[in-house]
C-alpha positions in Angstrom: 217.0 225.0 197.2 214.2 223.5 194.9 215.5 220.9 192.3 213.4 221.4 189.0 213.6 218.8 186.5 213.3 219.1 182.6 212.1 215.9 181.0 212.1 217.2 177.4 214.9 219.4 178.0 216.5 219.6 174.3 213.7 222.1 173.5 216.0 224.6 172.2 213.9 228.0 172.9 211.5 226.7 175.7 214.6 225.6 178.3 216.4 228.7 178.1 214.0 230.5 178.0 211.7 229.4 181.3 215.0 228.8 183.3 215.8 232.5 182.6 212.7 233.8 184.1 212.7 231.2 186.9 216.4 232.2 188.1 214.9 235.9 188.2 212.9 235.0 190.9 215.1 235.4 195.0 213.3 231.9 196.0 214.4 230.1 192.9 217.7 231.6 191.8 219.4 228.8 194.0 217.7 226.1 192.4 218.9 222.6 191.2 218.0 222.7 187.3 218.1 218.8 186.3 218.0 218.6 182.4 217.0 215.5 180.9 216.9 214.5 177.0 217.0 211.4 175.2 219.2 213.1 172.1 222.7 213.8 173.5 223.1 216.7 171.0 220.3 218.7 171.9 220.9 218.3 176.0 224.5 219.3 175.6 222.9 222.5 174.1 220.8 223.0 176.6 223.3 222.5 179.2 226.0 224.9 177.7 222.9 227.7 177.1 221.8 227.2 181.0 224.6 227.3 182.2 225.8 230.1 180.2 222.6 232.1 181.3 223.8 230.8 185.4 227.3 232.7 184.8 225.7 235.8 183.2 223.3 236.2 185.9 225.9 235.6 188.7 223.2 233.0 189.9 224.1 230.4 192.8 222.0 227.7 190.7 223.3 224.6 190.1 223.1 222.8 186.2 222.9 219.1 185.9 222.4 217.1 182.8 221.6 213.5 182.3 220.0 210.8 180.1 218.5 208.8 182.5 215.2 210.3 183.4 215.2 208.4 186.9 218.3 210.5 188.1 216.9 213.7 186.7 213.6 213.0 188.7 215.5 211.6 191.9 214.1 214.3 194.8 212.5 217.0 192.6 210.2 219.1 193.8 208.7 220.2 190.1 209.0 218.6 186.8 208.8 220.3 183.6 207.9 218.0 180.4 208.3 219.2 176.9 208.4 216.4 175.0 208.0 214.8 171.4 207.0 210.8 170.9 208.2 209.8 168.0 209.5 212.1 165.1 208.7 213.9 161.9 208.7 210.4 160.0 206.3 209.1 162.1 203.9 212.0 162.9 203.7 213.2 159.5 201.5 210.3 159.1 199.0 212.4 161.3 198.3 214.5 158.9 199.2 212.9 155.2 196.8 210.0 155.8 193.7 212.4 156.4 194.5 214.5 153.5 194.5 211.4 150.8 190.9 211.1 152.4 190.2 214.6 152.1 190.4 216.3 155.6 192.5 218.7 155.1 194.3 219.6 158.7 197.0 222.3 159.3 198.1 221.9 162.8 196.9 218.9 163.8 198.7 218.6 167.3 195.7 218.8 169.6 192.3 216.5 168.8 190.4 215.2 165.8 192.4 212.3 164.1 195.8 214.0 164.0 195.8 215.1 167.7 194.4 211.8 169.1 196.8 209.6 167.5 199.9 212.0 168.8 197.6 211.3 172.1 198.0 207.2 171.5 201.9 207.3 171.0 202.8 209.8 174.0 200.1 209.2 176.6 201.9 205.7 177.5 205.4 207.9 177.7 203.7 210.5 179.7 202.5 207.5 182.3 205.7 206.6 182.5 206.9 209.8 183.5 204.2 210.2 186.2 204.7 206.9 187.4 208.2 207.3 188.1 207.7 210.7 189.8 205.6 208.8 191.9 208.3 206.6 192.9 211.4 209.1 192.9 209.8 211.9 193.8 206.0 211.5 195.2 205.5 214.7 196.5 206.9 217.0 193.0 204.3 219.2 190.8 204.3 218.5 186.7 203.7 221.3 185.1 203.2 219.7 181.4 203.7 221.7 177.6 203.4 219.0 175.8 200.8 218.3 173.2 197.6 217.0 173.3 197.1 218.9 176.5 193.2 217.4 177.3 194.2 213.9 176.7 197.7 213.7 178.2 196.2 215.4 181.2 193.5 213.4 181.6 195.2 209.9 181.4 197.7 211.0 184.1 195.2 212.6 186.5 193.0 208.9 185.8 196.0 206.9 186.1 198.2 208.3 188.8 198.6 210.3 191.8 201.1 213.0 191.2 200.3 216.9 191.4 200.0 218.1 188.2 198.6 221.5 185.8 198.6 221.9 182.0 200.0 225.1 180.9 199.3 226.6 177.5 200.1 229.8 175.9 197.2 230.5 174.4 194.9 232.3 177.0 197.5 235.0 177.8 198.1 235.5 174.4 194.9 236.0 173.2 194.4 238.3 175.8 197.4 240.2 175.1 196.0 240.6 171.2 192.3 241.7 171.9 193.9 244.5 174.2 195.8 245.5 171.6 193.1 245.6 169.3 191.0 248.0 171.5 193.8 249.7 172.8 193.7 249.2 176.2 196.6 248.6 178.2 196.8 245.0 179.4 197.2 246.0 183.5 193.7 247.7 183.0 191.8 244.5 181.8 190.2 241.4 183.6 188.7 238.3 182.1 187.3 235.1 183.1 188.3 232.2 181.0 187.4 228.6 181.0 186.4 225.7 178.4 189.3 222.6 177.7 192.6 223.7 176.1 192.6 225.4 173.2 188.9 225.8 172.9 189.0 227.4 176.1 186.3 231.1 175.9 186.2 234.4 177.6 182.9 234.2 179.7 183.8 237.7 180.6 186.3 240.7 179.0 186.4 243.8 180.8 188.6 246.9 180.2 188.2 249.0 183.6 185.7 246.6 184.5 183.3 247.0 181.7 182.0 245.1 179.6 185.1 245.2 176.5 183.2 242.6 174.0 181.3 245.4 172.1 184.2 247.0 171.6 185.6 244.2 170.1 182.9 243.7 167.6 183.1 247.1 166.8 186.7 247.0 165.8 186.4 243.8 164.1 183.8 245.0 161.6 184.9 248.5 161.4 188.6 248.2 160.9 189.6 245.5 158.1 193.0 244.9 159.4 191.4 243.4 162.8 189.1 241.3 161.4 191.6 240.2 158.6 194.0 239.1 161.3 192.3 236.4 163.1 189.6 235.6 160.7 188.3 231.8 161.5 188.2 233.2 165.2 186.2 236.6 164.5 183.9 234.6 162.6 183.0 232.4 165.3 183.0 235.2 167.6 180.9 236.9 165.6 178.4 234.3 165.0 178.6 233.2 168.7 179.0 235.8 171.0 182.1 234.5 173.0 186.0 234.9 171.9 187.6 231.4 171.8 191.4 231.0 173.0 194.3 229.3 170.7 194.6 230.6 166.5 192.7 230.2 163.9 194.8 227.5 162.3 194.1 225.6 164.9 190.1 226.4 165.5 189.5 226.0 161.8 190.4 222.2 162.7 188.4 221.9 166.0 184.5 222.7 164.4 182.6 221.7 161.1 182.6 225.3 159.2 185.5 226.1 157.9 188.1 223.4 156.6 185.2 220.9 155.0 185.8 222.4 151.1 188.2 223.8 149.2 187.0 227.2 148.9 185.9 227.4 152.3 189.8 226.8 153.1 190.9 229.6 150.8 188.1 232.2 152.1 188.4 231.6 155.9 191.7 229.7 156.5 194.5 231.0 154.6 194.9 234.8 155.0 194.3 235.5 158.3 195.0 232.4 161.3 197.3 234.8 163.3 201.0 233.1 163.7 200.2 230.1 161.7 199.4 230.3 158.0 196.5 228.4 157.2 198.0 225.7 154.6 197.6 222.1 154.6 200.1 220.6 157.2 201.8 223.7 157.9 203.2 222.2 160.8 205.2 219.7 158.9 206.5 222.2 157.1 208.2 224.7 159.8 208.9 221.6 161.5 210.9 220.2 158.4 212.6 223.8 158.2 213.4 224.0 162.1 215.4 220.7 162.0 217.7 222.1 159.1 218.0 225.9 161.0 218.1 224.9 165.2 222.0 224.2 165.2 222.5 227.5 163.2 220.6 229.9 165.5 222.1 227.7 168.9 225.8 228.6 167.3 224.6 232.4 167.1 223.2 232.2 170.3 226.6 231.1 172.0 228.5 233.8 169.7 230.6 236.0 172.3 229.2 239.3 170.8 225.5 237.6 170.6 223.8 240.0 173.6 221.6 237.9 176.2 218.4 239.3 177.8 218.4 238.5 181.7 215.0 240.1 182.5 212.4 238.2 183.2 209.4 237.5 180.4 206.2 236.8 181.1 206.2 232.5 181.0 203.4 231.7 183.5 205.8 228.6 184.9 208.3 230.9 186.6 205.5 232.4 188.4 203.7 229.5 189.5 206.8 228.1 190.5 207.7 231.1 192.5 203.9 231.3 194.2 204.4 227.2 195.3 207.1 228.0 196.6 206.1 230.4 198.9 206.6 234.3 196.7 203.5 236.1 195.4 200.5 234.0 194.4 199.4 234.2 190.9 196.6 232.9 188.6 196.7 231.4 185.6 194.8 229.6 183.4 195.6 225.7 183.6 194.7 222.0 182.5 193.2 220.3 185.7 190.2 217.5 186.4 186.8 218.8 186.2 186.0 218.7 189.9 182.3 220.4 190.1 184.3 223.5 188.3 182.4 223.7 185.1 178.9 222.3 185.4 177.9 221.5 181.8 181.3 219.3 180.9 181.9 216.1 181.7 182.9 215.7 185.6 186.6 214.4 185.7 187.3 215.3 182.3 190.4 217.8 181.7 189.0 221.2 181.9 190.9 224.7 181.7 190.1 227.2 184.2 191.8 230.0 186.8 193.8 228.7 189.1 195.5 229.8 191.8 199.1 228.8 192.6 200.4 229.6 196.5 202.3 228.0 198.9 199.2 225.8 199.5 199.3 224.3 196.2 197.6 224.4 193.3 193.5 225.7 194.1 191.2 225.6 190.4 188.2 228.4 190.7 184.9 226.9 189.8 183.0 228.5 187.2 179.6 227.7 186.6 178.0 226.4 183.1 179.7 227.8 180.1 177.2 229.6 177.5 175.3 226.7 176.0 176.6 227.9 172.5 180.1 227.2 173.5 179.5 224.1 175.9 178.0 222.4 172.7 181.0 222.4 170.3 183.4 222.1 173.7 181.3 219.4 175.1 181.6 217.5 172.2 185.1 217.8 171.7 185.8 216.6 175.7 183.3 213.9 175.3 185.4 212.7 171.9 189.0 213.0 174.2 187.3 211.3 177.2 186.5 208.3 174.4 190.3 208.7 173.2 192.0 208.0 176.4 189.6 205.1 177.6 190.3 203.5 174.0 194.2 203.9 174.7 194.3 203.0 178.1 192.2 199.9 177.4 194.0 199.3 173.9 190.6 199.5 172.1 191.0 200.2 168.3 187.3 200.2 168.3 186.8 203.1 170.6 189.3 205.1 168.8 187.4 204.8 165.4 184.8 205.6 167.1 185.9 208.7 168.8 187.3 210.0 165.8 183.7 209.0 164.3 182.3 212.1 165.9 185.4 214.5 165.7 183.4 217.2 163.7 185.7 217.9 161.2 186.4 214.6 160.2 182.2 214.0 160.2 181.7 216.8 157.9 183.7 215.3 154.9 183.6 211.3 155.5 181.0 208.7 155.7 181.7 206.1 158.8 182.7 203.7 156.6 185.6 206.0 154.9 186.6 207.1 158.7 187.0 203.3 159.8 189.4 202.8 156.3 191.5 206.0 157.4 191.6 205.1 161.0 192.8 201.3 159.9 195.6 203.2 158.0 196.6 205.5 160.4 197.0 202.4 163.1 199.2 200.5 160.5 201.9 202.9 160.3 201.9 203.7 164.2 202.3 200.1 165.1 205.4 200.6 166.6 204.9 203.2 168.7 201.3 201.7 170.5 202.2 199.9 173.2 198.9 199.5 175.0 197.3 197.8 171.6 197.4 194.2 171.3 195.3 194.7 168.0 195.6 197.6 165.2 192.5 197.1 163.5 189.4 198.3 163.6 
């Protein structure tokens, strides 16, 4: 009877969907589902939702809920983490302060000044969770969904002994999008994808064993609706010859090319960014709306006449847990330490590569070198994030400034002196959430 602990279980949509998928596997249907959150209201909704799934599916699973992390982690076999360190009142500064200095950010949860400050707040919490795992469930495997994925996983890989992998939806989601563009059934597609989270590249993408990149290029150059669906990423592919994971809204922030001038933002970022419109601070506006509607959505879901789907979805974590329990081995793209996996990215840095899950555990697949045009941008981001992790763990605000000074979008807009001023302002606003720093000035 495996025990699966959910830390941050109040993530309303994600928790119930993942539990639904988990319980469809016979090896997991008798699991103990231990839900933990610091928000009592959201935790209650999560418990009731999971219990409803268990009851409707007639599963032998057991559901527990607690606000005590140690209780949730005690003797767990698996730990799923989806947390947010600090509320909207603090993390909106990650986007609004850079905007004052001319840096137009869309999502801001992964890299750049906004992603780095989110990491500075979140790394200490993640390390506390990992150290609790060392104490209460030392043999458990963590599946982390919290962003910024690279920096959080790297900090835990560096500072703790737990087994962990980071998971993201962007690899399979993009692969499915490309297949749709060329009219290929997904079961006939194979690919190798590697890099870092949100900036991994399809080193090859094949349909029935044949290179499908010419078909993808043809689709986006001859069909305006395809080009306009993902303008930023399509421009990157047309010029760099490999397709990158994660949406155009995200990728518009990660480089020098698209968000450094208002005319470029209007041309490339406002009308073709996938699921997230390209306007400034989209994620803040989305979250503000979400805060006002989630209770109504929850009540509707609980309504007796609302049909609930119990069929298995496509969430990676459920398939990974089944494989680790001895079910069918499963390959996914995961975030792991670079132990010779990608030869032209920093050793030990957190990278995203193919990983096999099986009864033996998690085994990453070496992929060699990224193409040089992909390794250039990816390597810069990886080195910046290595600096940021070092700066966070050692409480060094100057190293944080120097990491942000090399961020491509930031450097395309600001001088070094302006960046220093911006970083100092961000430190001032985040002071109560940065326990590893004794000094909050560059």
